[in-house]
C-alpha positions in Angstrom: 21.6 -22.7 17.4 22.0 -19.1 16.4 23.6 -20.1 13.1 20.7 -22.5 12.4 18.1 -19.7 12.9 20.1 -17.3 10.6 20.2 -20.0 7.9 16.5 -20.5 8.0 15.8 -16.8 7.9 18.2 -16.3 5.0 16.4 -19.1 3.1 13.0 -17.6 3.7 14.3 -14.1 2.8 15.6 -15.4 -0.6 12.3 -17.1 -1.4 10.3 -14.0 -0.4 12.5 -11.7 -2.5 12.2 -13.9 -5.6 8.4 -13.8 -5.2 8.4 -10.0 -4.7 10.3 -9.5 -7.9 7.6 -11.4 -9.8 4.7 -9.3 -8.5 3.1 -7.5 -11.4 0.4 -5.3 -9.9 -0.3 -3.4 -6.7 -3.0 -5.9 -5.9 -0.4 -8.7 -6.2 1.6 -6.9 -3.6 -1.5 -6.5 -1.4 -2.1 -10.3 -1.5 1.6 -11.0 -0.7 1.6 -8.6 2.2 -1.6 -10.0 3.6 -0.1 -13.5 3.5 3.2 -12.3 5.0 1.4 -10.6 7.8 -0.5 -13.8 8.7 2.7 -15.9 8.4 4.3 -13.7 11.1 1.3 -14.0 13.4 0.2 -10.4 12.8 -3.2 -9.0 12.1 -2.7 -6.0 9.9 -0.1 -4.2 7.8 0.2 -0.8 6.2 2.5 0.5 3.5 2.5 4.3 3.6 4.3 7.3 2.3 5.8 9.3 5.2 3.1 12.0 6.0 4.1 15.6 5.8 3.9 17.8 8.9 0.6 19.3 7.7 -1.0 16.0 6.9 -4.1 15.2 9.0 -5.3 12.0 7.4 -3.5 8.7 7.5 -5.7 7.3 4.7 -4.4 9.9 2.3 -0.8 8.7 2.8 -1.6 4.9 2.8 -0.5 3.0 -0.3 -2.0 -0.4 0.6 -3.3 -1.7 3.8 -5.6 -4.3 5.4 -6.4 -2.2 8.4 -10.1 -2.5 9.3 -12.0 0.2 7.5 -13.7 1.3 10.7 -10.4 1.7 12.5 -8.9 3.9 9.7 -12.1 6.0 9.5 -12.2 6.7 13.3 -8.4 7.4 13.3 -8.8 10.1 10.6 -12.1 11.5 11.9 -10.6 12.1 15.3 -7.4 13.5 13.7 -5.1 11.1 15.6 -2.3 11.5 13.1 -1.5 15.0 14.2 0.3 14.0 17.4 1.2 10.4 16.7 4.2 9.3 18.7 5.0 6.7 16.0 5.0 9.3 13.3 7.3 11.5 15.3 9.7 8.7 15.6 9.5 7.8 11.9 10.6 11.3 11.1 13.6 11.0 13.3 15.0 7.6 12.3 15.7 5.4 9.3 16.1 2.2 11.3 13.3 -0.3 12.2 11.7 -0.1 15.7 9.1 -2.1 17.6 6.2 -0.6 19.5 3.9 -1.5 22.3 0.9 0.7 23.2 1.6 0.0 26.9 5.0 1.6 26.9 5.6 5.1 28.2 7.6 6.1 25.1 4.3 5.8 23.1 2.6 8.6 25.1 1.1 11.5 23.1 1.4 15.2 24.0 -2.3 15.9 23.3 -3.5 13.8 26.3 -5.2 11.2 24.1 -2.8 8.4 24.8 -5.4 6.2 26.5 -8.0 7.0 23.8 -5.7 5.8 21.0 -4.5 2.8 23.0 -8.2 1.8 23.6 -9.0 2.1 19.9 -6.1 0.0 18.7 -6.7 -2.6 21.5 -10.3 -2.9 20.4 -9.0 -4.0 17.0 -6.2 -6.2 18.4 -3.3 -4.1 17.3 -1.5 -3.5 20.5 2.1 -4.1 19.5 4.2 -4.6 16.3 6.9 -2.9 14.3 7.6 -0.1 11.8 10.2 -0.4 9.0 11.3 2.9 7.5 11.9 2.6 3.7 12.5 4.8 0.7 12.0 4.7 -3.1 14.7 5.3 -5.8 13.7 9.0 -6.0 14.5 9.4 -2.2 10.8 9.5 -1.1 10.4 8.3 2.4 7.9 5.8 3.6 7.3 3.0 6.1 5.7 -0.4 6.4 4.1 -1.4 9.6 2.8 -4.7 11.1 0.5 -4.9 14.1 -1.2 -7.5 16.2 -1.5 -8.9 19.7 1.3 -11.6 19.5 4.5 -11.3 21.6 7.1 -8.8 20.5 8.9 -9.4 17.2 12.2 -11.1 17.7 15.6 -9.9 16.4 15.8 -12.4 13.6 12.2 -11.7 12.6 13.0 -8.0 12.5 16.0 -8.5 10.3 14.0 -10.6 7.9 11.0 -8.3 7.8 13.3 -5.3 7.2 14.8 -7.0 4.2 11.4 -7.9 2.8 10.0 -4.4 3.4 12.9 -2.7 1.4 12.1 -4.9 -1.5 8.3 -4.5 -1.3 8.5 -0.7 -1.2 11.0 -0.8 -4.1 8.7 -3.1 -6.1 5.7 -0.8 -5.5 7.8 2.1 -6.9 8.6 0.1 -10.0 5.0 -0.9 -10.5 4.0 2.8 -10.1 6.6 3.8 -12.7 5.4 1.2 -15.1 1.8 2.3 -14.6 2.7 5.9 -15.4 4.8 4.9 -18.4 1.9 2.8 -19.8 -0.5 5.8 -19.4 1.8 8.0 -21.4 1.3 5.7 -24.4 -2.5 5.9 -24.4 -4.0 7.9 -27.3 -6.6 10.6 -26.9 -9.2 8.3 -28.4 -8.4 5.5 -26.0 -8.8 7.9 -23.1 -12.1 9.2 -24.5 -13.4 5.6 -24.7 -12.3 4.9 -21.2 -14.0 8.1 -19.9 -17.3 7.2 -21.5 -17.1 3.6 -20.3 -16.5 5.0 -16.8 -19.7 7.1 -17.3 -21.6 3.9 -17.9 -21.9 4.1 -21.7 -22.0 1.0 -23.9 -19.7 0.6 -26.9 -22.7 1.4 -29.2 -23.4 4.5 -27.3 -19.8 5.6 -27.3 -19.6 5.0 -31.0 -22.6 7.3 -31.6 -21.1 10.0 -29.3 -17.7 10.0 -30.9 -18.8 9.3 -34.4 -17.1 6.0 -34.7 -18.1 2.4 -35.5 -18.8 0.1 -32.5 -16.0 -2.1 -33.8 -13.5 0.8 -33.6 -14.6 1.6 -30.0 -14.1 -2.0 -29.0 -10.7 -1.9 -30.6 -9.7 1.2 -28.7 -10.9 -0.2 -25.4 -9.1 -3.5 -25.9 -5.9 -1.8 -26.8 -6.2 0.5 -23.7 -6.7 -2.6 -21.5 -3.6 -4.2 -23.0 -1.5 -1.1 -22.5 -2.7 -0.8 -18.9 -1.9 -4.5 -18.3 -5.5 -5.4 -17.5 -7.7 -8.2 -18.7 -10.8 -6.3 -19.6 -12.3 -2.8 -20.0 -13.7 -2.9 -16.4 -10.3 -3.4 -14.9 -8.9 -0.9 -17.4 -11.3 1.8 -16.2 -10.6 1.0 -12.6 -6.9 1.4 -13.1 -7.2 4.5 -15.2 -9.3 6.0 -12.4 -6.7 5.0 -9.8 -3.9 6.6 -11.8 -5.9 9.8 -12.3 -6.1 9.5 -16.1 -9.9 9.8 -16.1 -12.4 11.2 -13.6 
């Protein structure tokens, strides 16, 4: 029976890894993670960089997540990250661990254990697991899954750990590719993206920069192609996310 479970897990793992390797964008990874979370009977996931000791906002360290926006907002507004028992544990270990808000090991030193437990219970995230990960440069992070199903089993934990390692690595590769693509953008392409972000049309940008409308469209189309996007709207959104334009 054990051998049968391991064979099924390995088969699933191989299929997931092949899929992860084919993901092209951060949004592709988001959709994959959302589907994976649901497949394991969980409600929410988060991929995060390990917050520094002075960090006070979880949202600032989140890479991708489908946590309810209200939950994340309340968590940060009440500065619940500062004495998180889960974060303390993440800083001390590199191995996966399961959590349950009802366990004494999850108690906080600031006396807000019940407040935090009540908040997460309200959103149905009472138990789950954290998987510490790292990128090729050595940067530490973690991927979490939460819900109200029974505790994750050993075989599930092994499979999810394998998947998380590949997901975090793929996100790092996508980030590197994004940075590499931005290095190849010309000054004119960045100018056109900036003015597009400001709400200007091609004709207006042409007048501002002293170019023809055809040339402006050419720059925008070339920028979209370099950024691996399908149109100027997506190109502007990606450029904003990467900090290329403001």
